[in-house]
C-alpha positions as a Markdown table, in Angstrom:
| # | Residue | x | y | z |
|---|---|---|---|---|
| 1 | Met | -53.5 | -59.1 | -15.4 |
| 2 | Pro | -53.8 | -56.7 | -18.4 |
| 3 | Pro | -51.0 | -56.6 | -20.9 |
| 4 | Ser | -48.3 | -54.0 | -20.3 |
| 5 | Arg | -48.5 | -52.5 | -23.8 |
| 6 | Thr | -51.2 | -50.4 | -25.2 |
| 7 | Ala | -53.5 | -51.9 | -27.8 |
| 8 | Thr | -52.4 | -49.5 | -30.5 |
| 9 | Ala | -48.7 | -50.4 | -30.3 |
| 10 | Ala | -47.4 | -52.7 | -32.9 |
| 11 | Pro | -45.7 | -55.8 | -31.5 |
| 12 | Arg | -42.0 | -55.9 | -31.6 |
| 13 | Arg | -40.3 | -58.3 | -33.9 |
| 14 | His | -36.9 | -59.6 | -33.2 |
| 15 | Thr | -35.4 | -60.6 | -36.5 |
| 16 | Arg | -31.9 | -61.6 | -37.0 |
| 17 | Thr | -30.1 | -59.9 | -39.8 |
| 18 | Ser | -27.2 | -61.3 | -41.6 |
| 19 | Pro | -23.9 | -59.4 | -41.8 |
| 20 | Gln | -24.5 | -58.7 | -45.5 |
| 21 | Ala | -27.9 | -57.1 | -44.7 |
| 22 | Arg | -26.3 | -55.0 | -42.1 |
| 23 | Arg | -23.6 | -53.8 | -44.5 |
| 24 | Arg | -26.3 | -52.9 | -47.1 |
| 25 | Ala | -28.2 | -51.0 | -44.5 |
| 26 | Ala | -25.1 | -49.2 | -43.4 |
| 27 | Ala | -24.4 | -48.3 | -47.1 |
| 28 | Arg | -27.8 | -46.9 | -47.4 |
| 29 | Arg | -27.4 | -44.6 | -44.4 |
| 30 | Lys | -26.3 | -41.0 | -45.0 |
| 31 | Pro | -22.6 | -40.4 | -44.6 |
| 32 | Leu | -21.5 | -38.9 | -41.3 |
| 33 | Arg | -21.7 | -35.1 | -41.4 |
| 34 | Leu | -19.3 | -32.8 | -39.7 |
| 35 | Arg | -21.0 | -30.9 | -36.9 |
| 36 | Trp | -19.6 | -27.5 | -37.6 |
| 37 | Glu | -21.3 | -25.9 | -34.5 |
| 38 | Lys | -19.4 | -28.4 | -32.3 |
| 39 | Ile | -16.2 | -27.7 | -34.1 |
| 40 | Gly | -16.8 | -24.0 | -33.7 |
| 41 | Arg | -17.5 | -24.3 | -30.0 |
| 42 | Val | -14.3 | -26.3 | -29.5 |
| 43 | Ala | -12.3 | -23.8 | -31.4 |
| 44 | Leu | -13.8 | -21.0 | -29.4 |
| 45 | Leu | -13.0 | -22.8 | -26.2 |
| 46 | Val | -9.4 | -23.3 | -27.3 |
| 47 | Met | -9.0 | -19.7 | -28.2 |
| 48 | Leu | -10.6 | -18.7 | -24.8 |
| 49 | Ala | -8.0 | -20.9 | -23.1 |
| 50 | Val | -5.2 | -19.3 | -25.0 |
| 51 | Val | -6.4 | -15.8 | -24.2 |
| 52 | Val | -6.8 | -16.6 | -20.5 |
| 53 | Gly | -3.4 | -18.2 | -20.5 |
| 54 | Leu | -1.9 | -15.0 | -21.9 |
| 55 | Tyr | -3.7 | -12.9 | -19.4 |
| 56 | Val | -2.5 | -15.1 | -16.5 |
| 57 | Gln | 1.1 | -14.8 | -17.8 |
| 58 | Arg | 0.9 | -11.0 | -18.1 |
| 59 | Thr | -0.7 | -10.8 | -14.6 |
| 60 | Leu | 2.2 | -12.9 | -13.1 |
| 61 | Thr | 4.7 | -10.7 | -14.9 |
| 62 | Tyr | 3.0 | -7.6 | -13.6 |
| 63 | Leu | 3.0 | -8.8 | -10.0 |
| 64 | Ser | 6.6 | -9.8 | -10.3 |
| 65 | Val | 7.6 | -6.3 | -11.7 |
| 66 | Arg | 5.5 | -4.6 | -9.0 |
| 67 | Ser | 7.2 | -6.6 | -6.3 |
| 68 | Gln | 10.6 | -5.7 | -7.7 |
| 69 | Ala | 9.6 | -2.0 | -7.9 |
| 70 | Ser | 8.5 | -2.0 | -4.2 |
| 71 | Gln | 11.9 | -3.5 | -3.2 |
| 72 | Gln | 13.8 | -1.0 | -5.3 |
| 73 | Leu | 11.7 | 1.8 | -3.8 |
| 74 | Ala | 12.6 | 0.6 | -0.3 |
| 75 | Ile | 16.3 | 0.6 | -1.2 |
| 76 | Val | 16.0 | 4.1 | -2.6 |
| 77 | Gln | 14.3 | 5.4 | 0.6 |
| 78 | Lys | 17.0 | 3.8 | 2.8 |
| 79 | Leu | 19.8 | 5.3 | 0.7 |
| 80 | Thr | 18.0 | 8.7 | 0.7 |
| 81 | Arg | 17.9 | 8.6 | 4.5 |
| 82 | Gln | 21.5 | 7.6 | 4.7 |
| 83 | Asn | 22.5 | 10.4 | 2.3 |
| 84 | Asn | 20.6 | 13.0 | 4.3 |
| 85 | Lys | 22.4 | 11.8 | 7.5 |
| 86 | Leu | 25.8 | 11.9 | 5.8 |
| 87 | Ser | 25.1 | 15.3 | 4.4 |
| 88 | Arg | 24.3 | 16.6 | 7.9 |
| 89 | Glu | 27.4 | 15.0 | 9.3 |
| 90 | Ala | 29.6 | 16.5 | 6.5 |
| 91 | Ala | 28.1 | 20.0 | 7.2 |
| 92 | Ala | 28.8 | 19.5 | 10.9 |
| 93 | Leu | 32.4 | 18.4 | 10.2 |
| 94 | Asn | 33.0 | 21.5 | 8.1 |
| 95 | Asn | 31.9 | 23.8 | 10.9 |
| 96 | Pro | 35.0 | 25.5 | 12.5 |
| 97 | Ala | 33.6 | 24.9 | 16.1 |
| 98 | Thr | 33.2 | 21.2 | 15.5 |
| 99 | Ile | 36.7 | 21.0 | 14.0 |
| 100 | Glu | 38.2 | 22.7 | 17.1 |
| 101 | Gln | 36.2 | 20.5 | 19.5 |
| 102 | Asp | 37.4 | 17.3 | 17.8 |
| 103 | Ala | 41.0 | 18.6 | 17.8 |
| 104 | Arg | 40.9 | 19.4 | 21.5 |
| 105 | Ala | 39.5 | 15.9 | 22.2 |
| 106 | Leu | 42.6 | 14.5 | 20.4 |
| 107 | Gly | 44.8 | 16.7 | 22.7 |
| 108 | Met | 45.8 | 19.3 | 20.2 |
| 109 | Val | 46.4 | 23.0 | 21.1 |
| 110 | Arg | 46.5 | 26.2 | 19.0 |
| 111 | Pro | 49.7 | 27.8 | 18.3 |
| 112 | Gly | 50.7 | 30.0 | 21.2 |
| 113 | Glu | 48.6 | 28.2 | 23.8 |
| 114 | Arg | 50.1 | 26.5 | 26.7 |
| 115 | Pro | 48.9 | 22.9 | 27.3 |
| 116 | Tyr | 48.0 | 21.9 | 30.8 |
| 117 | Ala | 47.6 | 18.3 | 32.1 |
| 118 | Val | 45.4 | 18.0 | 35.2 |
| 119 | Ser | 45.9 | 14.8 | 37.2 |
| 120 | Gly | 44.6 | 13.3 | 40.4 |
| 121 | Leu | 40.9 | 14.0 | 39.6 |
| 122 | Pro | 38.4 | 11.6 | 41.2 |
| 123 | Thr | 36.7 | 9.2 | 38.8 |
| 124 | His | 33.0 | 9.0 | 38.8 |
C-alpha cells in the first residue's frame, strides 16, 4: 500500500519542548492586538439594542394611550347621547301641554273646573 502523504511533504517531527522553551517562544510572539472592528461591531449592536428598546417602549406607550383615548371617546359618545335625551325631555317638560297632561294624571284640576270621579267601569 502506498504511503498516505505525498512525496514532497516534509515528515512531521514530534519534539518535546521544555516549559522554559515555551515561555521564550511565547515572549517572542507579538502581543495580543485589540480587534477594533469586533469592538466596533459589538458597540453598534449594543446601540442598536438600545434604540430598538426605546422604540418598543414608545410603541407600548402609544398603544396604551390609544386604548385610553378610545375608552374616553366611548364615554364621551355615551354622555352626548344621554345629554341629548335629557335635553329633549327637558324641552318636553317645559311644554304647557305636557305640564297639563302630567297634572291631570296626578288628579289636579284647573281653578274653576269641577272634578268628576267615574266609578264602576269594567277593567280590561
